[in-house]
N, C-alpha and C positions, 0 to 999 in steps of 0.2 A: 597615931591610931591606925593610919593606913598600912604601915609595916606589920602590924599585928594581924590584920586581915589577910595580907599576903602570906605571912608565915602559916596561918591557920589553913589557907587554901593549899599550900604546899604539903602540909602534914596530912590533910585529908586525901589529896591525890596520891601521895606516896603510900598511904595505908590501903587505899583501894587497889592500887597496882600490886602491892604485896599480897593482898587477899586473892587477887586473880591468879597470881603465880602459884600460891599455895593450893588453890583449888585445882589447877592444872596438874600439879604434882601428885595429888592424892586421888584424883578422879580415876576410878577403875572401870567405868562403863565404856569409855572410848579411849584406850591408850593410844598415844601418838606413835605412829610408825613412820619411818622414813620411806617416802615414795621412791620407786625405783625406775621411773620413766622420765621422759623430758618434762620440763615445766609446762603446766597447763594440760597435761595428758590425763585421760581417764583410764584407770586400770581395768583391763578386761579379764585377764587370767594370770595367776602366779602359781607355777607348778615346779616341783623339784626335778632336777636333772642330775642325778648322782650327787656329787658334792657341790654342784652349782644349782642355779635355779633359772628358769626361763620365764620371762614376763612379756605378755602381749598387752598393747595399749592402743589408744585412739586419741587423736587430737582433733577437736572441733567437729563440725558437721551437725546434722540433725538426725535424731533417732529414727524418724520415719523414712529417711533416705540414706542408707548405709554408705553409698559411694561418695557422699559429700564430705566425709572425714578423711583424715590421713591415718593409716594404721602402721604399726611397727612392732618390732620384737627386740628384746634386750636379754642377753645371757650374762648373769652375774655369778661371781665366785667371791663369797664374803662381801667386801665393799668395793671390789674391783670389777669394772665392766670389761668382759671378755669379747663380746660381739654385739653389734647393734645394726639393725637394718630397718629402713622405712620402706613400706610398700609403695609401688608406683601410684600416682594419682588415679582415681577411678576404681581402686580396689574396693570390694564390698566387705572385706574381712580377711583375717589371717587365722589359719588353723595350724595346730602344732601336734605332731606325733613324735613321741620319744621312746627310747629303748636303748639296749646295749648295742654297741658297734665294735666288732672285733673282740679282743680279750679284755682290756682294761678301760677302754674308752666308752663314752656315751655318745649317742647320736640323736639328732632331731631332724624331722622333715618339716619344713615350713612351707605352707601352701598359701600363696596370695590369690584370693578368689577374685576373678574379674568377670563374673557371670558364667558363661558356658565354658570358658577356658581359664587357665591359671598358670602361675609360675611356681614350680617346685624348687626348693633349695635344700640340699643335703648339708647339714652342719655337724661337725664332729668336735667334741670337747674332750680335752685331756686335763692333766694337772696344770692349772694356770694358763691354759690356752684354749682357744676355740677358733675354728676356721671353716670356711665353706669348701666343701669337697667338689660339688658340681651344682649346676642349676639347669632346669629343663622346662620349657614352656610346652604345656600339653592341654589338649581339650578333653573334657570329661569322657566323651564317648570313644576317644582314641587311645587314652592311656592314663597311667598314674605312677606315682613313686611312693613306696612304703618302706618301713623298717621292719624286716622279718628275720628272725634267727641270726642276728648279728651282722646282717648285710643290708645295704640299700637295694631294693628290688624295683627295677624300672620295667614297667609293662607298657608296650606300644603295640596295639593291635594284638596279634597272636604271638608276638615275640616277647620273651622275658629275659632280662639281663640282671645279674646280681653283681653289685660292687662291694667287694670286701676289702678289709685292711691287709 
């Protein structure tokens, strides 16, 4: 008699598991999507970058204190990670500016915000590759880096320099 109850329990458990899997397969309200950041990270932004996409994310911390988390950015092309960078501890966020760089490449300016100053990174993506062109630490009142008309434009005080391909 005991084996009958065990068999019944196995059948009920298997049926419930099958019903759960069927529900997940046909649920259209929240389709499952593969997360594109590190395990445990919170997705901040996912934007296209030519044939690639650039994802910003945050790990841990408290919402009321932005500097308590770790921020980062990942550039993907299909299922392949081309570039990934974590911001230095104490950053209060990452901002991204994208556009064309040169003829066929795409570029991105990644800004790690550290209060009144920050670190600018110029990243160029091509077919199947991405790499950092340069980085520059600047304070808000002294300068900035932007992507304008196919070039990275570095402004420090009254001096402006364009970096082209």
